[in-house]
N, C-alpha and C positions, 0 to 999 in steps of 0.2 A: 155608587157609580161616580167616577171622576168626570164631571162635566167641564170640558175644555171650552175655550173661546170659540164660538161658531165662525166658520168661514163661509161667506156668502158670495156665490159666483153668479154674475150677470152674463148670461150666454146670449151674444148678439145673433148667432146663427146666420141666417140670410135676411134678417129683418133690416139690415142696413141697405138693402136693395142695390147692392153693388157700388155704393157711393162712399168713398173714403171720407168725404166731408160729413155725411150723415153719421158714419161710424164714429167720428170724433165727437159730434154732438151727443151721441148716445153715451160714449165713454164719459164725457163731462157730467152728464146728468146722473149716470151711475155712481160716479165719484161723490157727487153731492148727496147721493142717497145712502152713502156710507157702506157700500159693498166692499168686499175684500179683493175680489179678482174680476177682471173683465176677460171674457173668453170668446174666441172666434173659432172658425173652422178652416181646414186646409185640405183641398182635394186636387189630385191629378185626375181629372174627370175621365180621360180615356183609359186610365189604369183602373180606376175604381168601378166604372160602369162597363158592362159588356157592350159590344158593338150594337147589339139589338137595343139595349136600354138607351144608349147614347142617341140613337137615330129614331127612337119612337117619339110620337107627339106628346107634348105635356098633357097630363090627364085633366088639368083644370085650367082652361084657357085664360080665365080672368086673372090668374096669378102667374101667368107665364111672362118671363122677361126675354124670351127668344124661342125659336123653333129650329130643329127639334129639341127634345128634352136636354140633350147634351149642350146645346148652345145656350139654353136657359141657365144651366149650371155654370157655364163659362162666364156668362155676364155677371154672375154673382161672386165670382172668384177673385180674391186679391192675390197679387204677386207676393213673393217673399220680401221684396223691398218695401211694399206697402205694409206688410205685417211688421217689419222693422220700424217703420214710421209710426204705426199705431202703438207699438210696444213702448217706444220712447215717450210718446204723448201720454199714455196711461201712467207710466212711471213718474212723470212730472206731476201728476195729480195724486200720487201716493198709492196707486193701484198696482197689483201684480197683473201680469199679462200671460195668458195661456191660450192654447189652441187644441182642438180635436184633430187628430190625424186619421184620414180615411184610407190610406194606402202607404206602401213602402216608400215611394218617392217623396211623398209629403212628410212622412216621419223623418227622413234624412234631412230635408230642408228645415224642418222645425228644430231639429237638434242643433243646427247651426245658430239658432236665435238665442241659445242659452236660457231657455225658459225654466221657471221653477218646477213646472210639471207639464207633461203632455197627456192629453185625454184620449182614451180609446173609446169611441162610442159603441153602443150595443150592437149596431149593425156590422161592426168590424172586429169584435172581440174573438172571433174564430179565425182571424187572419194570423196564423201562427208565424209566418215569415215576418210580418210587421212587429208582432210581439217580441220576437227574438232580436230584432233590430233595436227596439226600445230597451230591452233587457241588457244587450251586450255592447251597444254603441252610445248609450245615453246615460248620464250620471244623475239626472234629476228624478223626481218622483213620477210614477206612472199611475194615472187614475183610470179606472176601467168601470164602465157601466155594465150591469148584469141583466139588462132587458133581453128578452128573447133567448135566454140562456138556461139550459137545464143544470141540475146539480152536478152531474158528472163533468160537464163542460167547465163549470166554475172551478171544480177541484183540479181539472187539468191545467187551467190557466195559472192558478196559484202554484201548482207543482212545477210548472214551466219556469217560474221565477225562482222557486226554491232550489231547483237543480243547480243554479249558479249562485246560491245564497244571496238573492236579490229581492226576496219577497218583502223585506223591510221597506222597500220603496213603493209598495202598492197601496193605493186607496181604492176600496171597492164600493160601488154605489148600488144600493137597492133601487130598482127602476122597473117600471112597466112601460113598454114601448107602444104607447098609443098616443094619438095626437088629435084632440085631448084625451085624457084618461078620466073615466067616471070614478067616483070615490070608492065604489065597491071593488074596483080593480086596482086601486093604489097599493093595497096589500102591505101596509106599514110594518106588520110583524116580520116581514122578510129582513128588516133591519136587525131584529133580535136574532134571527137565525144566522145571519152573516156574522154577527158578533160572536155567537156561540161556536160557529164552525171555523171562523178565520181570524177572530179578534186578536188572538195571541200570535198569529202568523204573519200579519200584515201591519202596515203603519196605522191605518185608520179606516173607518166606515163612513160612507156618505149616502146622500139621498138625492136622486135626480128626479124631479117631479114635472109632470106635464098636465097637472090638474088645474082647476080654477081655484082662486083664492089663496090664502096663506095659512089658514088654521092647521092644515095637515102638516105643514113644515114644523110647526111648534111641537106637535105630537112626535114627529120624527126625531127632534132633538132630545126629548125626554126619553126616547127609546135607545138613544146612544149614537145617533148620527152626528157627525161633526162637520161635514161638508154639505152645503146646500146649493144645488145648481138649478137655476130657473131661467127660462127664456125671457128675454127682456126686449121691450119695444117702447117707442115714444107714443105710439098710437095703434091700438088694436084694429082699427078700421082700415089701416093701410094695406096696400097690395102685398101679398105674400102668404103662403100657406101656414107659416108658423105664427103669424100675428095674433090669431084669435085666442090661443092658449098662453100667450106671453103676459108677463106682468108689465104694467105701465109704471111710470115714475112713482106715483103715489103708492102703488102696491109693493114695489121693490124697497122703497124707503120704509114702509111699515113692517115689511118682513125683517129687514136688518134691525130695526128698532125692537121688534117684539122678540126676536131670537136672543138678542143681548139682554133684554129685560128678563127673559125666562132664565137665562144663566144666573143672573143675580138672585132670582127667586128660589132656585133649586138648592136650598140649604136647610139644615136643621136649625132650630133656635140655639144660639150660643149660650143662653142661660134659660132657665125654666120660665122666667118672666122677663121680657125685654124691657129696656129703659122706656121705649115708646109706650109700652102698656101701662107703666107705672103712673103716667100722667093722664090716662084716659079711663073712661068708664067708672070713675069713682074708686079706683083701686086704692089710692093713698088714703082717701077719706075712710073707706071701709076698714083698712088695716089699723087706722088710728083710733077707731071707736072701741 
């Protein structure tokens, strides 16, 4: 297997609490942690949510930034101009900037940002109208999470891009849509299945994890995943429903370190006995006797 340089994505999601200043602090720390990409989200809440969903109370009051639920989501939403500002800031720190799109209007706004890629979250990968917009009106890569998605739906999505010879822009993520996900539900071998079914048809395979810790991500890399998306926060005790399963600065730094170390380690010996071995364990003494 050809192990490529891992791409590490720090997903800010709503952990920025609607503050652009906090978002910039998070981006700076993520850059210092040696991630590859900083990613946020874009919603038109009245388009993405039904009227009933928009007007329903937030299910967890301690994590609410407004009532009803739609106002909570509006509080957390950045404008496209704010995304432009954050993108420029991330780029000055050497990071790529990306966003998840949750609806057609958001997809069209994000296209105007000239992003390297736009992400389709699991909750929206059956929005065929949005998928067609990203296929037909956007030139960058399209990353799609396959949480909550059966095999027929996955085949349909790839076929949709193949119809216009655009599947070479796809990166497919193995994902379980739980928040957080227990280890028995991570299902890492889905990476292998995606490689076998789609590896020759798409650009790459990724892993989007909502589990605790970082050991699982290392295993995902050895199975063939090349993109690693993890939610990121500065403090898991902060207000917000995504904080608890997010990686803090130490965690994201160690993840980036360990993925790159694993890449270096995944080789065969260049010679039967390496130079480092010849000076250890009495090898030279034994051979001379």
